[in-house]
C-alpha positions as CSV (number, residue, x, y, z in Angstrom):
1,M,-80.4,-2.0,303.7
2,E,-84.1,-1.3,302.9
3,Q,-85.6,-3.9,300.6
4,R,-86.6,-2.5,297.2
5,K,-90.4,-2.2,296.9
6,T,-92.0,-4.4,294.3
7,V,-95.0,-3.7,292.2
8,S,-97.0,-6.2,294.2
9,L,-96.0,-4.6,297.5
10,Y,-96.9,-1.2,296.1
11,L,-100.4,-2.4,295.1
12,D,-100.8,-3.9,298.6
13,E,-100.1,-0.5,300.1
14,I,-102.7,1.4,298.1
15,V,-105.3,-1.3,298.8
16,K,-104.8,-0.6,302.5
17,Q,-105.7,3.0,301.7
18,S,-109.0,1.7,300.2
19,R,-107.9,2.4,296.7
20,F,-108.3,-0.3,294.1
21,Y,-107.0,1.2,290.9
22,F,-103.7,2.3,289.5
23,T,-101.9,3.5,286.4
24,I,-98.7,2.2,284.9
25,D,-97.2,5.7,284.8
26,E,-97.9,6.2,288.5
27,I,-96.1,2.9,289.4
28,C,-93.2,3.8,287.2
29,Q,-92.8,7.2,288.9
30,E,-93.3,5.9,292.5
31,L,-91.0,2.9,292.1
32,S,-88.5,4.5,289.7
33,L,-89.0,1.5,287.3
34,K,-89.0,1.3,283.5
35,R,-92.4,0.9,281.9
36,S,-91.4,-2.4,280.4
37,S,-90.5,-3.8,283.8
38,V,-93.8,-2.7,285.3
39,S,-95.7,-4.2,282.4
40,V,-94.0,-7.6,283.0
41,S,-94.8,-7.5,286.7
42,L,-98.4,-6.6,286.0
43,S,-98.7,-9.4,283.5
44,R,-97.6,-11.9,286.1
45,L,-100.1,-10.5,288.6
46,A,-102.8,-10.7,286.0
47,K,-102.2,-14.4,285.5
48,K,-102.7,-14.8,289.2
49,D,-106.0,-12.9,289.0
50,K,-104.6,-10.2,291.2
51,V,-105.0,-7.3,288.7
52,Q,-106.9,-6.6,285.6
53,M,-105.9,-4.0,283.0
54,I,-109.3,-2.5,281.9
55,R,-107.8,0.2,279.7
56,K,-104.3,0.8,278.2
57,G,-102.2,2.0,281.1
58,F,-105.1,1.8,283.7
59,G,-105.8,-1.2,285.9
60,I,-107.8,-2.4,288.9
61,I,-106.7,-4.6,291.8
62,T,-108.9,-7.7,291.7
63,G,-107.1,-9.8,294.3
64,N,-108.6,-8.1,297.4
65,T,-111.0,-8.8,300.2
66,L,-113.9,-7.2,298.4
67,G,-114.3,-9.9,295.8
68,T,-115.6,-8.4,292.5
69,L,-115.0,-4.7,292.5
70,H,-118.0,-2.4,292.3
71,P,-117.6,0.1,289.5
72,V,-117.9,3.0,291.9
73,N,-114.5,1.9,293.3
74,F,-112.8,3.1,290.1
75,I,-115.1,4.6,287.5
76,D,-114.4,8.2,288.4
77,A,-110.7,7.8,288.3
78,M,-110.9,5.8,285.0
79,M,-113.0,8.4,283.3
80,K,-110.7,11.2,284.4
81,Y,-107.8,9.1,283.1
82,L,-109.6,8.8,279.7
83,D,-110.4,12.6,279.8
84,A,-114.1,11.8,279.4
85,K,-117.2,13.4,281.0
86,Y,-119.6,10.8,282.3
87,Y,-122.4,9.9,284.7
88,V,-123.8,6.6,286.1
89,G,-127.2,6.3,284.5
90,L,-130.4,4.4,283.7
91,L,-131.3,1.5,286.1
92,N,-128.1,1.9,288.1
93,A,-128.9,5.6,288.8
94,A,-132.5,4.6,289.7
95,S,-131.2,1.8,292.0
96,Y,-129.0,4.4,293.8
97,K,-132.2,6.3,294.6
98,G,-133.9,3.1,295.8
99,A,-135.9,2.5,292.6
100,S,-134.8,-0.8,291.0
101,H,-137.3,-3.5,290.3
102,Q,-135.4,-5.7,287.8
103,A,-132.1,-7.2,288.8
104,V,-129.4,-5.1,287.1
105,M,-127.0,-7.4,285.3
106,N,-125.1,-4.6,283.4
107,Y,-123.8,-1.4,284.8
108,T,-124.5,1.6,282.5
109,V,-122.4,4.7,282.2
110,V,-123.3,7.6,280.0
111,A,-120.2,9.4,278.5
112,D,-119.3,12.1,276.1
113,K,-117.1,9.9,273.9
114,K,-117.2,6.3,272.8
115,V,-115.8,3.9,275.4
116,R,-115.5,0.1,275.0
117,P,-117.4,-2.1,277.4
118,I,-115.6,-3.6,280.4
119,R,-116.1,-7.2,281.5
120,L,-115.5,-8.1,285.1
121,K,-116.4,-11.3,286.9
122,G,-120.2,-11.4,287.0
123,L,-120.7,-7.8,285.6
124,K,-120.4,-6.0,282.4
125,I,-120.0,-2.2,282.3
126,E,-121.6,-0.7,279.2
127,F,-121.2,2.9,277.9
128,V,-123.8,5.0,276.2
129,T,-122.5,8.0,274.2
130,K,-124.3,11.3,274.1
131,S,-123.0,13.9,271.7
132,Y,-124.6,16.9,273.5
133,F,-123.0,16.2,276.8
134,E,-121.8,19.7,277.3
135,E,-125.5,20.8,277.6
136,I,-126.3,18.4,280.4
137,V,-126.4,20.1,283.8
138,E,-128.6,17.5,285.6
139,I,-125.7,15.6,286.9
140,E,-125.1,15.1,290.7
141,R,-122.1,14.2,292.7
142,A,-122.7,11.1,294.8
143,S,-120.5,9.5,297.5
144,S,-119.6,5.9,298.3
145,T,-117.4,4.3,300.9
146,Y,-114.5,4.5,298.4
147,G,-115.0,8.0,297.0
148,Y,-117.2,10.1,294.8
149,F,-118.8,9.6,291.3
150,N,-121.1,11.3,288.9
151,I,-124.7,10.2,288.6
152,S,-127.8,11.4,286.8
153,S,-130.4,13.3,288.7
154,P,-133.8,11.6,289.2
155,E,-135.3,13.8,286.5
156,L,-132.6,13.0,284.0
157,T,-132.8,9.3,284.9
158,A,-136.5,9.3,284.1
159,V,-135.9,10.8,280.7
160,D,-133.0,8.4,280.0
161,L,-135.1,5.4,280.9
162,I,-137.6,6.3,278.2
163,S,-134.8,7.1,275.7
164,F,-133.1,3.7,276.1
165,P,-136.0,1.2,276.6
166,R,-133.9,-1.9,275.7
167,R,-131.2,-1.0,278.3
168,S,-133.9,-0.2,280.8
169,G,-135.7,-3.5,280.7
170,Y,-138.5,-2.4,278.4
171,W,-141.8,-0.8,279.3
172,N,-143.2,-2.8,282.2
173,N,-139.9,-2.4,284.1
174,I,-139.5,1.3,283.0
175,A,-143.0,2.1,284.3
176,T,-142.4,0.2,287.6
177,V,-139.0,2.0,288.2
178,L,-140.5,5.3,287.2
179,E,-143.3,4.8,289.8
180,D,-140.6,4.2,292.5
181,L,-138.7,7.3,291.4
182,L,-141.7,9.7,291.6
183,D,-141.0,10.7,295.2
184,E,-137.5,11.8,294.2
185,I,-138.6,13.7,291.1
186,D,-139.2,17.4,291.0
187,I,-141.9,17.6,288.2
188,E,-141.0,21.2,287.3
189,K,-137.3,20.1,286.8
190,L,-138.5,17.1,284.8
191,A,-140.6,19.4,282.5
192,M,-137.7,21.7,282.1
193,I,-135.5,18.9,280.8
194,C,-138.2,17.7,278.5
195,S,-138.5,21.2,277.1
196,K,-134.9,21.2,275.8
197,K,-134.5,20.7,272.1
198,R,-132.1,17.8,272.6
199,I,-134.9,15.6,274.0
200,P,-136.9,14.1,271.2
201,T,-140.6,14.8,271.2
202,A,-141.4,11.1,271.0
203,V,-139.5,10.6,274.3
204,V,-141.6,13.3,275.9
205,Q,-144.8,11.8,274.6
206,R,-144.0,8.3,276.0
207,L,-143.0,9.8,279.3
208,G,-146.2,11.8,279.6
209,Y,-148.2,8.7,278.6
210,L,-146.7,6.5,281.3
211,L,-147.2,9.1,284.0
212,D,-150.8,9.7,282.9
213,I,-152.3,6.5,281.6
214,V,-150.1,3.8,283.4
215,L,-149.3,5.5,286.7
216,S,-152.5,7.7,287.0
217,E,-150.4,10.8,287.8
218,E,-152.5,13.1,285.7
219,E,-151.5,16.3,287.6
220,K,-147.8,15.5,287.0
221,A,-148.4,14.5,283.4
222,E,-150.0,17.9,282.7
223,H,-146.6,19.5,283.1
224,I,-145.3,17.2,280.4
225,L,-148.4,17.8,278.2
226,R,-147.7,21.6,278.2
227,V,-144.2,20.9,276.8
228,I,-145.6,18.8,274.0
229,E,-148.1,21.5,273.1
230,D,-145.2,23.8,272.4
231,R,-143.9,21.4,269.8
232,R,-145.3,19.6,266.7
233,P,-145.9,16.1,267.9
234,S,-146.7,13.3,265.4
235,K,-148.5,10.0,265.9
236,I,-146.0,7.4,267.2
237,L,-146.0,3.8,268.5
238,L,-145.6,3.3,272.2
239,A,-143.2,0.5,271.6
240,P,-141.2,1.4,268.5
241,S,-139.6,-2.0,268.3
242,N,-143.0,-3.7,267.9
243,K,-144.4,-2.8,264.5
244,N,-146.3,-6.0,263.8
245,G,-150.0,-6.0,263.1
246,D,-152.6,-3.8,261.5
247,L,-151.9,-0.3,262.9
248,S,-155.5,0.7,262.2
249,Q,-156.7,-1.8,264.8
250,I,-154.4,-0.6,267.6
251,P,-155.9,1.5,270.4
252,Y,-155.0,5.1,270.2
253,S,-154.4,7.8,272.9
254,K,-155.4,11.0,271.2
255,K,-154.2,13.0,274.2
256,W,-150.6,11.8,273.8
257,M,-150.8,10.9,270.0
258,I,-149.6,7.4,270.9
259,L,-150.6,4.1,269.2
260,E,-150.9,1.7,272.2
261,N,-149.2,-1.3,270.5
262,T,-148.2,-2.9,273.8
263,T,-149.9,-3.2,277.1
264,V,-147.8,-1.7,280.0
265,E,-148.3,-3.3,283.4
266,L,-146.6,-2.6,286.6
267,D,-144.4,-5.5,287.8
């Protein structure tokens, strides 16, 4: 008589197929078990550090030969499970394109709904919410050894880095990563994104300033300047979080209408 398959054996089987996530509903269906029984089994495995429930009803298999799971092993499946649109963004997207200067301690995912952070061993997955997600078309489909996932295009990545300076390591790191991204960026596509109403004028000003003044990419910056000329820019701080000091004494870039209240240096 064939031995009844346990939850543990079932998870071992899907790991052999290079899959490291599961849902409780799936296990119940595959093994013809009640949800309560599956939950008890998973609780035991969690205590042995073999699984981790990262969302209600959705878990990852942590007791495997990979050590700590990389988010690309499960992020696409999890976001589909949550019925959420998403893309891997900011420094993680830049890193995928070979442009990451600062060590990335957190993994950033941009989503169309609020998602709570996920803490794994040695890594925290953070989620940034965008309300206008349905307008974003600059999302690419990337592949990994364990499947596919969504990621921002180089052009969208550049805009996001400016939009979220704290999450991007602030201005020295942003400028350095932006420089590394330039070979991947289509400047006309970048200007097209900047021209969309959803992108704040201040973000476009800071992006143009970094390209022009810090990276000496005047020709590329001209594409961004033309976008600003079609708007009504106002005088802004380069580093909005640093409002200390007498603003009248701060150097001013008339071209970009930016008060240079911080010095940006390439790392």
